[in-house]
N, C-alpha and C positions, 0 to 999 in steps of 0.2 A: 246333882240337880234333882230336885224333888219331882214327884209326879205332877203336881200342879204347874210347876214351871214348864215341864215338857208339854203339857196340854196347851198352855198359853202360847208357846212357840209355834206349835202346829197350827193353831187358830190364826195367828198372824200370817203365816205362810199361805194358808188357804185363802185368806181375805185378799192378800196381795195378788195371788194368781187370778182370782175372780175379777179383780179390777182391770187386769191386763187383757182379759178375753174381749173379742169384738162384740159389738152390739148385734142383736138379731136383725136379719135382713139389711145389714150395713153394706154388703156387696153381693153381686150375683154369684150363683154357683159356678164352680170351675169344673170343666169337663176334660178328661184325658182318656183318649183311646176308647171312647164309648162308656166310660165310668164317670158318674156325676157325684161330686161331693157337695153336700148341703149342710148348713149349720142348723142345728135344731135349737129353737129359741128356749125350749124348756130344759135343755141340757147343755153343759159346757164342753162335751166331747163331740167328735165328728162321726157321722155314720156313712158307710159306703153303700151306694146303691148301684146295681148293675142294670144297664139298659142294653137291649139288643136291637140293633138297627138292621132292618131288612131292606134289600135292594129291590126296587120295583122292576118288573120285566119291561124290556124295551122292544117295541114292535119294529121289525125290519121290513122295509117296503120292497116288494118284488117287482122286477121289470115287467112292463106290460107288452114290450115288443116281442115278436116271435123270433126264435133263434134259427140259424140256418139248418140245424139238424132236427128241428121240431117237425112233427108230422103235419101234413096238410098239403094241399095241392100247390105245386110250384107255379111260378108266374109263367105265362105263355111265352114261348120263344119266337123270335122273329126270323122266319126261314129266309126272307129276302136278304137280311144282313149276312147270314152264313154263306149264301151263294156269292155275295159280293166279296167276302173275305177269301173265298176259295179260288177265284179267278186269277189273282196275282201269282199264285204258285204255278198254275197251269201255264201262264205266260212265260215265267222264268224257265221252266223245264223246256218249253218249246224253243225259246231263243237259244238255250244252251245246246240242245241237240242240233239245231240248225248250224250253229257256229262250229261245232265239232265236225259235222259232215263236210262243211266248206273247207276246213283245215285239212282233212284227209284227202279231199279231191285235189287241193292245191299241191300237197306234198307228192302226189303221184306224178305231177308234171315237172317237179324240180329235178335238175340234173345232178347226178352223183359226182363225188370227188374223182376226177379222172386219174389223179396220181394213186389214190387208194385203190381204185378199181383195177388199175393196170399193174399193181404189184404182183410179180410172179410168185406163185406159191405152189411149186411142183409137189405132187403127191405120187411117189413111186414106191413100188414094193421092193425093188432092188436098186442099188446105185448105178449111175450111168457107166462108170468104169470099175473094172475089177482090180483089186490090189495085186493080183498075180500078173497083170499086164501093165499097170501104171504105178509108178512110185511117186508118192506125195510126201514131201517134208514140209511141215509148218515151221516157219521161222518167226520167233517171237523175241521181243526185247523192248525196253522203253524207247521213247522217241530220242534219237540221237545215239543209240547204242552201237550203231555201225552195221545194221542188218543189210542195208543195200550194198555196202562195200564188200562184205563177205559173200553175199549172193553172186555178185559180179565175178568174183574169183572162182567160185564153184562152177559157174556157167562156163568159164573159160577152160578150166582144168578137167571137168567131168561131164560136160555136155548137158547140164541141166537146163531147163527152160524156167526163166525167172518171171514169176507173175506177182507183181506188187498190187495188193488190194488197194492201197492208196493211189497208185498211179492209174489203175483202172477207173477208180471213182473220179479222179481229177479229169481224165480223158472223157468220161461220160458227161460230166457237167459242162464241158466245152463243146460237146458234139452238137451240131445244129439239129434242132427239133427234139432234143432229149426231153422226155417227160419227167425225168428225175433231176434235171440240172439244178433247179433252184433248191430243191431239198438237199442235195449233196453239198451244194455250196454253203448253205447255212450250217449244216452239221460240221463241216470242216472248219468253218470260221469259229464256231463255238467250242470246238474240241470234243464234240459229241460223236456218238456212234451212229453210222448210217443204218437204216433198217436192214435187218438180216436178209430178207428176201432179195433186195437189190444186189447186195454184195455177192451172195451165193450164186445168183444167176449170171452176174458178170464174170465170175471166175469159171463157171461151167462153160460159158460161151467161149472164153479165151482158150481153155483147154481143148475144146472140141475143134476150134479153128486151127490150133497149132498141130494137132494130130492129123487133121485133114490136109493141111498145106505141106506138112513135112512127115510123110508116112514112114520114111526110113530113119528119122531121127529118134534118139532114145526117148522113151516115154517117161521122162523123169521131170518132176516139177517142184520148184521151190516156191512156196506160197508165202510171201513176205508180208508181215503185219496182220496175219489172219491165222486163226480166229481170235477175235478180241473179247468174245463173251462165250459162255458155255452153250447157249442156244445156237450160236453160229457153228460151233464145233459139232454139235449133235446133228444139225441140219445138213451140213456139208458131208459128213460121213454117211448120212442116211441117203442122200439123193445124188451125190457126185462120186466120192471115192473115199474109203477109209485111209487115214494117214499112217505111214510107217513110223515116223518119229517126229519129235518136236525139238528143233534147235533153239535153245534159249540163251541169248546173249545178255549176261548180267552186267550192269554198269551202274555206278552211283549216280544219284540225281544231279549232283553238282557238276560232274563231268559231262553228263548229257546236256545240261543247260548251256555249258560253255561251248560245246560243239555246235549246238543249234544256233546260238547267237552269232557265232562266227560264220556258219553256213548262210544265215539270213542276209548277210551283207551282199551276197552275190546270187543267191538262189531265186529271189523274186517270189518265193512262196508266201501266200497270205498267212499261213499258220506259223511262220518262223519269226514270231515276236514273243516278248516276255509273257504277255497275258495268255496267249494261246498255248505257249509251251507249258506253263504251269497247269492249265486246264487239262492238257494231254497227259501230264504226269499223274494227276489225280485219277483221271479216267483209267489209265493203265493199271494203277495199283488196285483200284476198286473192282475192275471188271476183268482184266486180262490175267492178273496173277492167279485167280482161282482156276483159270484154264490150265496154267502151268502146273499148279498143284494137283489137278485132276489127272493129267497125263503122267505126272511123276509117280503117282500111286500105282499106275498101271505099268510102270517101267519103260515108258516110251519118251523120256526126256533126256537130251544130251545138253548139259549145262556147261557154258563156256564163259570164262572171265573176259569181258570186253574192254577192260581198262587199258591193257598194254597197247603197243603199236599194232596197226592193221596186219603187218606181216606175222607178228607173233601170234595174234589171234587166229589167223588163217592156218598156221601150222598146227595149233591146238585143235582147230576144227577138223583138219584132215585126220589127225590121230584118233580123235573120238569117233568120227564117222567110220573109219576103217575098222575100229574095234566093234562097233555096233552093227555094221552092215556087211563087212567083209572088204576084201581088196578091190573088188570091182563094183563098188556101189555106184 
């Protein structure tokens, strides 16, 4: 292509471009992000103009009211209102104090529990009886183990005095005017243990009466069904007399229940029923077995199998006591 041909082609392209350009002021300027584009009528190109927009300051209105922490004289207080608000507290304190004093004065006139006040609580520096003069054997075993049967044989053969804690308690509850009758009756019915002070005092009274009425009789006592708790054992040995030995008749629970149910047919005892028997079993295991364990550690327990016949059990009892206490026990 020749130079003239090239020139003509460029001229046609330029003319075509100029025809396609928009007319001056044909549309408003376009603004983007603060930059304004304008078309210059005298030129076919666009020029970029930068404009800076400044924000006008905004005035913030301040509160005209006074704050609580601002300086200035506080509003005057109404002293009459304070006095009125104070009097209710004075009235409440006065009423409470008066009610308390009234309660104290009324309690002074109230009677005390006669049973609790009359419970004997001996405090002695030495026991009533010396173990050199008096022999005491505790006889323990579950209900129905045959303690009473064996004690009766020992009384007949060796001159012991048999004191049953249960019999003494039952006699006391039936004694006219007894202050402990209702308490003992409820404890026996529930299979519970009668308060220690009552039982210890009844045993001491019985021993004292026996020695007084039979001065020439051997001073040997079988205390049946006692102690049933450790505190009873400690209290008895502290205030009455230390025990020489504990005769423990061991018997399975099933055999004891069978014996008691059979005895209940003719005994007429309120505690010879299935419910009371099971309660007595639990009480013996929980409270009396620790007593046996305590004396066994001290070497003062003679344990005898109470399952065989009464004659066989008594023969074993004789042999064990002879070994422990000698021929003339």
